[in-house]
Each structure stands twice: as structure tokens, then as C-alpha cells.
C-alpha angles and dihedrals in degrees: 000000000000090000093050092049091048091056101042102033124075144096084309119031114234125199117231090237089069090071094067100027106085091189094056112112090229096046094109091048092051093048091051089052091049090054090046092050093050090050091049091051092051095045094046094047092047095049094046093045091048090049093050092050092047093049090053093043094053095032086231116124090198096057121114133181091269089071089077092053092252096135093044093047093049091048094050092047090051092052093048091047092051098041104035106024100029096233109184109156118093093228090052089053088056094055094043094049093045091050091051092049092049094047091049092051092048091050091050091052093046092050092046091049092061113105136033104303099047125219101345120176092255093049091048090054093048093046091047092051092048094048092045091053092049096045093045090055090051090049091051091049093055092046093051092061098038113054094174091057090048092057093053095040094049092063092051095042096063091059121250139176095189122110094027122119131206092266090067091052092048089054091058097035097091091055092046092048093049092047092047093051092049092047096048092043089053095060092105091046090055092050089052094047089051088067090063133266096271094053092042091054089047088057090055100261121144094220097188092054091044090054092050092051093048090044090055088053091053092049093048093049102038096034093053093043091051091048091050099046109008125248103328103189132216098015094098090044106040103037098055089043092052094045091048090055089056105040104018130238100301100124097208086069099028099056101054093041091049089053091052092047093049092049091050093047096052094045093048092045090052091048091049091049090058095056107036096075108016132220087019121066131227108218119248093242090061094044093047089056092046090053097036102050097062091044091050093049090051091050093048091048091049090049092052091049090051092049090049091052090055 
């Protein structure tokens, strides 16, 4: 239903027949919306799946992909690519942003691994917060001295799936597919890690290696999604949290349902953004936050009520 609405609803309604009828005057509009819908499905599923994996990996239901510095790394790489290397093609933006996200996540893991206990969930969160603060300040410094870069970066930063064609999605598809396979295959690992490191090791798990594999899945999913659409907030936080409240914490159920929920949320948010202020559009990153914040507050309030009842 979300996909159908995304194609037919907008500043100008488009009949479904226009998709297959090449002579229809709105055929090009419908094809652009189909590409946009497919991109929204991929981005939403990737962000929600990455969020669900990260929440299980850190045993923190309020974690989201930004905790690994992915958004900050992608943003800084975009700014450097625009300002220093003159990157202008959309596909080049994808590679630059993904590289920045991957490097940031690796640095967070390396920093968190220092010391006796290795990369524990708490150390990952602290290292991610520290790196995000540092990289964000560097990004701001570059933008302050390069106004032209700021204009281009500002459009990407709010999160958008408009103006992208299917070729862009196909460029990122191998990374999304690899990350999705790793994440779904790691459902049992996440259930084991939820028991605690000592018990997981007692069951024969190599917890450090498991965390690296799952971390790679998060970087592939969230890094590629951020590169494709910009930092779309709240999807990786709200959707896994909402799905967990419905089906529990068993990751074999949680992960695929989170992916479906994230895909639906991004597509519906993008559709809503096209109709609230026609003919202008509200970017999907803004609409996802508008929809996600109230839902998240309700979930947090319900969680507190449940804790109080116990």
C-alpha cells in the first residue's frame, strides 16, 4: 500500500497506468516516482535493520547508527569531497560518503578496543560520541570558509531521496545486499550476545569476532543508506524499538520485521512530504523526524509505565 501511494500521490496525482504506458503524458513522472519509491524502500530497510542490529550489539534499545560516527563521517567526507576535490557527480558522492562512514566506524572500533576489556558496548558509545563531536566541528569549520560547499551540503544533510535514479540505487545495492545478509544471518549471534559476554563465551562464541562481523553489517547498511539519501534520522532508532515492543527481542523475528517497518516509514514519510506543502516538497529526513519523534515519545512513556508497574 505504501508503494502504491508513493507512486500515485504527490503534488500532481498520477494513475498507475502511466507507469506502463509510454505514451501517457505523465509516464516520466510515474517512472521517476517508481525509482524514488525503490530507493526509499532500500534506505528505510537498511537504516532500520542497522539500528536493530546495533541495539542488539550494544544491548542498548536507544542506540542508532549515528552512535558509531557513521553520519558524522559521511558528512565530513562529503564536505571534503566537495570543497577539496571538487566532487560533483551523484555517484561520486555515494562513494565519498560511504568511505567516510566506513572510516569513522573503523576509527570508533579501534579507539574503543584500546585498553584491557576491548570494545565493550559502553566504550563503543563513548568513542562514537567523542569522534562525532570532533568530526562535526571539523565539518563546521570547512563549511564556514566555503559557502558554495555549504549550499550543496545543506541539501544533502536534511536527508532526501528525490532526484536520484535507479542507477544510483544499483551502485549501492551490492553493499546493501551484503550488509542485509550478514545482519539476518547474525540473528542467533545477537540472541547469544544478549545473554552477556561471559555466558556467550561459555556457549562457545568468539564474542570479539561476532561483534566485528555484526559491526561490518551495520557499516554496510547504514553507511550506504546515508550515502544514498543523507542522514535520515530516527528510522534506525524508532522502528526497531517499535517492532521490539510488538514481537519481543527474538532477533529472527525482529530483524526482518524492522526492515519492513523501516521501508514503509521512509516511503510514507516521503509521500507525505510531497503533499503537505504543494508544490514544494518537505524532505524525507524532516518528515521522518516529524513522524518518528511522537512515536518514540509514546514508546518511551509506555516503557516507563511498564517499568513502574514492575
